[in-house]
C-alpha positions as CSV (number, residue, x, y, z in Angstrom):
1,X,0.0,0.0,0.0
2,X,2.9,2.4,0.8
3,X,4.4,1.9,-2.6
4,X,1.1,2.7,-4.3
5,X,0.6,5.8,-2.2
6,X,4.1,7.0,-2.9
7,X,3.6,6.6,-6.6
8,X,0.4,8.7,-6.4
9,X,2.3,11.5,-4.5
10,X,5.2,11.4,-6.9
11,X,3.3,11.7,-10.1
12,X,1.9,15.3,-9.5
13,X,5.4,16.3,-8.5
14,X,6.8,15.0,-11.8
15,X,4.1,16.8,-13.7
16,X,4.8,20.1,-12.0
17,X,8.5,19.6,-12.7
18,X,8.0,19.0,-16.4
19,X,5.4,21.7,-16.8
20,X,7.0,24.6,-15.0
21,X,10.6,23.5,-15.3
22,X,10.1,23.1,-19.0
23,X,8.3,26.4,-19.3
24,X,10.9,28.2,-17.2
25,X,8.2,29.9,-15.2
26,X,5.3,29.4,-12.8
27,X,3.4,32.2,-14.6
28,X,1.6,29.8,-17.0
29,X,-2.2,29.6,-16.5
30,X,-2.6,26.8,-18.9
31,X,0.0,24.8,-17.0
32,X,-1.8,25.3,-13.7
33,X,-5.1,24.4,-15.2
34,X,-3.7,21.1,-16.5
35,X,-1.9,20.4,-13.2
36,X,-5.0,21.0,-11.1
37,X,-7.1,18.9,-13.5
38,X,-4.6,16.0,-13.2
39,X,-4.5,16.1,-9.4
40,X,-8.3,16.2,-9.1
41,X,-8.6,13.3,-11.6
42,X,-5.9,11.3,-9.9
43,X,-7.4,11.8,-6.4
44,X,-10.9,10.8,-7.7
45,X,-9.6,7.6,-9.3
46,X,-7.5,6.7,-6.2
47,X,-10.4,7.1,-3.9
48,X,-12.6,4.9,-6.1
49,X,-10.0,2.2,-6.5
50,X,-9.2,2.2,-2.7
51,X,-12.9,1.8,-1.9
52,X,-14.0,-0.7,-4.6
53,X,-10.8,-2.6,-5.5
54,X,-8.5,-2.8,-2.4
55,X,-7.1,-6.1,-3.5
56,X,-6.0,-4.6,-6.8
57,X,-4.4,-1.7,-5.0
58,X,-2.5,-4.3,-2.9
59,X,-1.4,-6.0,-6.1
60,X,0.0,-2.8,-7.4
61,X,1.7,-2.0,-4.1
62,X,4.1,-4.9,-4.1
63,X,7.0,-6.2,-6.1
64,X,5.7,-9.0,-8.3
65,X,7.3,-11.9,-9.9
66,X,6.6,-13.6,-13.3
67,X,6.1,-10.4,-15.3
68,X,7.4,-10.5,-18.9
69,X,10.7,-8.8,-19.3
70,X,9.9,-7.9,-22.9
71,X,7.1,-5.7,-21.5
72,X,9.4,-3.4,-19.5
73,X,10.1,-0.8,-22.3
74,X,6.5,-0.7,-23.3
75,X,5.3,-0.2,-19.7
76,X,7.9,2.6,-19.2
77,X,6.8,4.3,-22.5
78,X,3.2,4.3,-21.4
79,X,4.0,5.4,-17.8
80,X,6.5,8.2,-18.6
81,X,5.6,9.0,-22.3
82,X,2.8,11.4,-21.4
83,X,5.2,13.4,-19.2
84,X,7.5,13.7,-22.1
85,X,4.7,15.0,-24.3
86,X,3.9,17.6,-21.7
87,X,7.6,18.5,-21.4
88,X,7.7,19.0,-25.2
89,X,4.8,21.3,-25.0
90,X,6.3,23.2,-22.1
91,X,9.6,23.7,-23.9
92,X,7.6,25.0,-26.9
93,X,5.9,27.5,-24.6
94,X,9.3,28.6,-23.3
95,X,10.4,29.1,-26.9
96,X,7.3,31.1,-27.7
97,X,6.2,28.5,-30.2
98,X,2.8,27.6,-28.7
99,X,-0.3,29.4,-30.0
100,X,-2.5,31.4,-27.7
101,X,-4.8,29.1,-25.6
102,X,-8.3,28.7,-26.8
103,X,-10.8,27.8,-24.1
104,X,-13.1,25.5,-26.1
105,X,-10.0,23.5,-27.3
106,X,-8.7,23.2,-23.8
107,X,-12.0,22.1,-22.4
108,X,-12.4,19.6,-25.3
109,X,-9.0,18.2,-24.4
110,X,-9.8,17.9,-20.8
111,X,-13.0,16.1,-21.6
112,X,-11.1,13.6,-23.7
113,X,-8.7,13.0,-20.9
114,X,-11.5,12.6,-18.4
115,X,-13.4,10.2,-20.7
116,X,-10.3,8.1,-21.4
117,X,-9.5,7.9,-17.7
118,X,-13.1,6.9,-16.9
119,X,-13.1,4.2,-19.5
120,X,-9.8,2.8,-18.1
121,X,-11.2,3.0,-14.6
122,X,-14.3,1.1,-15.7
123,X,-12.1,-1.7,-17.1
124,X,-10.0,-1.7,-13.9
125,X,-13.1,-2.1,-11.7
126,X,-14.5,-4.9,-13.8
127,X,-11.2,-6.8,-14.0
128,X,-9.6,-7.5,-10.6
129,X,-6.6,-8.8,-12.5
130,X,-5.9,-5.5,-14.2
131,X,-2.2,-4.9,-13.8
132,X,0.4,-2.4,-14.8
133,X,2.7,-5.2,-16.1
134,X,2.1,-8.2,-18.3
135,X,2.0,-11.4,-16.2
136,X,-0.2,-14.4,-15.6
137,X,-1.4,-14.0,-12.1
138,X,-1.5,-17.6,-11.0
139,X,-1.0,-16.5,-7.4
140,X,-4.3,-14.6,-7.6
141,X,-6.3,-17.2,-9.5
142,X,-6.1,-15.3,-12.8
143,X,-9.0,-16.0,-15.1
144,X,-10.6,-14.4,-18.2
145,X,-12.9,-11.4,-17.7
146,X,-15.4,-10.9,-20.5
147,X,-18.0,-8.5,-19.1
148,X,-18.4,-4.7,-19.2
149,X,-16.0,-3.1,-21.7
150,X,-14.3,-6.4,-22.2
151,X,-17.3,-7.5,-24.2
152,X,-16.5,-4.8,-26.8
153,X,-12.7,-5.1,-27.0
154,X,-10.1,-7.3,-25.4
155,X,-7.9,-4.5,-24.1
156,X,-10.2,-1.6,-23.0
157,X,-7.7,-0.2,-20.6
158,X,-5.3,0.6,-23.4
159,X,-8.1,2.1,-25.5
160,X,-8.9,4.5,-22.6
161,X,-5.3,5.3,-22.2
162,X,-5.0,6.2,-25.9
163,X,-8.0,8.5,-25.6
164,X,-6.4,10.2,-22.6
165,X,-3.1,10.6,-24.5
166,X,-4.8,12.2,-27.4
167,X,-6.0,15.0,-25.1
168,X,-2.4,16.2,-24.4
169,X,-1.4,17.6,-27.8
170,X,-5.0,18.9,-28.3
171,X,-4.8,20.8,-25.0
172,X,-1.5,22.6,-25.9
173,X,-2.0,22.5,-29.7
174,X,1.6,21.4,-29.9
175,X,3.1,19.5,-32.8
176,X,6.0,18.4,-30.6
177,X,3.6,16.9,-28.1
178,X,1.7,15.2,-30.9
179,X,4.9,13.6,-32.2
180,X,5.6,12.2,-28.7
181,X,2.1,10.9,-28.3
182,X,2.2,9.2,-31.7
183,X,5.3,7.3,-30.6
184,X,3.4,6.3,-27.4
185,X,0.5,5.1,-29.5
186,X,2.8,2.9,-31.6
187,X,4.2,1.5,-28.4
188,X,0.7,0.8,-27.1
189,X,-0.4,-1.0,-30.3
190,X,2.7,-3.2,-30.2
191,X,2.3,-3.9,-26.5
192,X,-1.4,-4.8,-27.1
193,X,-0.5,-7.3,-29.8
194,X,2.3,-8.9,-27.7
195,X,0.2,-9.1,-24.5
196,X,-2.7,-10.6,-26.5
197,X,-0.4,-13.3,-27.9
198,X,0.9,-14.0,-24.4
199,X,-2.6,-14.3,-22.9
200,X,-3.8,-16.6,-25.8
201,X,-0.9,-18.9,-25.1
202,X,-0.8,-18.9,-21.3
203,X,-4.2,-18.0,-19.9
204,X,-6.8,-20.8,-20.0
205,X,-9.9,-19.7,-21.8
206,X,-8.5,-16.6,-23.4
207,X,-8.2,-18.1,-26.9
208,X,-11.9,-18.9,-26.8
209,X,-12.7,-15.4,-25.5
210,X,-10.7,-14.0,-28.4
211,X,-12.9,-15.8,-30.8
212,X,-16.0,-14.3,-29.2
213,X,-14.6,-10.8,-28.8
214,X,-12.9,-10.2,-32.1
215,X,-11.3,-6.8,-31.6
216,X,-8.2,-6.2,-29.5
217,X,-8.2,-2.4,-29.2
218,X,-10.5,-0.6,-31.7
219,X,-14.1,-1.8,-32.2
220,X,-14.7,-2.7,-35.8
221,X,-11.0,-2.0,-36.8
222,X,-8.4,-4.1,-34.9
């Protein structure tokens, strides 16, 4: 639990560092708006998870064995990539390369980020085996989950994350942030494919589930 709590405290600090360190100033209203939104969103998600999925919080609070080593770079890309996208936008702001903020665009971006987070949270609450790393959780009686968003796509958590990531370049209207997010999206797609292959090979019942729920990530597309 302490490890999980420490992570939740560190993330807002990292965001503040990349936002205002990259911008070179604390006098950045758009930066403060995003930071406040992030903190409010994170606190809301943490409270919901702690109340409704304490066993999952415990799972994420301990060192685990059996995770796939090939997944490490993909997990790091999805964990820290968004901060790099924000840093790219902040450096653009310092260089005077960002356009003036437009409220409707910022609100649209925040809506995307909230919607993506809500979708991932839904997937997390439905699936008590939702993990930040790829591993077969035999120690927790790992089994296939096919209800809720998992009846639409096999990896709804990644879909929600992608929607969240898309809000970052939209919020700043930054091409550099967009370039970073596109690299994260490529990483997410590759990770989805490799994780899906692992689950089909090692998790009983998953191959049959994949036949029923055809799409990995994008309904009707892939």
